[in-house]
C-alpha positions in Angstrom: 34.0 -7.9 63.7 30.9 -6.3 61.7 29.7 -8.6 59.0 30.5 -7.3 55.6 27.4 -5.9 53.3 27.4 -7.2 49.8 27.9 -5.3 47.1 24.4 -5.9 45.5 22.8 -4.4 48.3 24.7 -1.2 48.9 24.5 -1.1 44.6 20.2 -0.9 45.1 20.1 1.6 47.5 22.3 3.8 45.2 20.0 3.3 42.4 17.1 3.8 44.7 18.6 7.1 45.9 20.6 8.2 42.7 17.6 9.9 40.7 16.6 11.6 44.2 18.3 15.0 43.9 16.4 16.5 46.0 16.8 13.9 48.6 15.1 10.7 50.1 13.8 9.6 53.5 14.5 6.3 55.1 11.0 4.8 54.8 10.8 5.5 51.4 14.3 3.9 50.7 12.8 0.9 52.3 10.2 1.2 50.5 11.2 1.3 47.4 13.7 -1.9 47.8 12.5 -5.3 47.3 13.4 -6.5 50.4 11.7 -5.6 53.6 14.7 -4.6 56.1 14.4 -3.4 59.5 15.1 0.5 59.9 18.3 -0.5 61.9 19.5 -2.7 59.6 18.7 0.0 56.5 20.5 2.9 58.6 23.5 0.5 58.5 23.5 -0.4 55.1 23.0 3.1 54.6 25.9 4.1 56.5 28.5 1.8 54.1 27.4 4.3 50.9 27.9 7.4 52.8 31.1 6.6 54.6 32.3 5.0 51.0 31.5 8.2 49.2 29.2 7.0 47.0 26.4 8.8 48.5 26.0 12.0 50.6 24.1 13.3 53.8 22.7 16.2 54.3 20.4 17.7 57.1 18.4 21.1 56.8 16.3 21.8 59.8 13.6 24.3 59.5 12.9 26.6 62.6 10.2 28.6 61.0 10.3 32.5 60.9 12.0 34.4 63.0 10.5 36.3 66.0 10.8 39.8 66.0 11.2 42.1 68.8 8.0 44.4 69.7 9.2 48.2 70.3 12.9 47.9 68.0 
């Protein structure tokens, strides 16, 4: 069984991410938290507020400009 994450840890993450509607990276979150966490632990802790709908994730992949076919 997975270990339960303390509410104070989840709240700290929400407080770091909340004021950043434009988004924030995992390394930026790690830097803003008072405790140093290994990346995998941070990912695990980020999953809980996302699953609980306290945070949302969004991935946008930029493909850059689309190439145009010559001669058409």
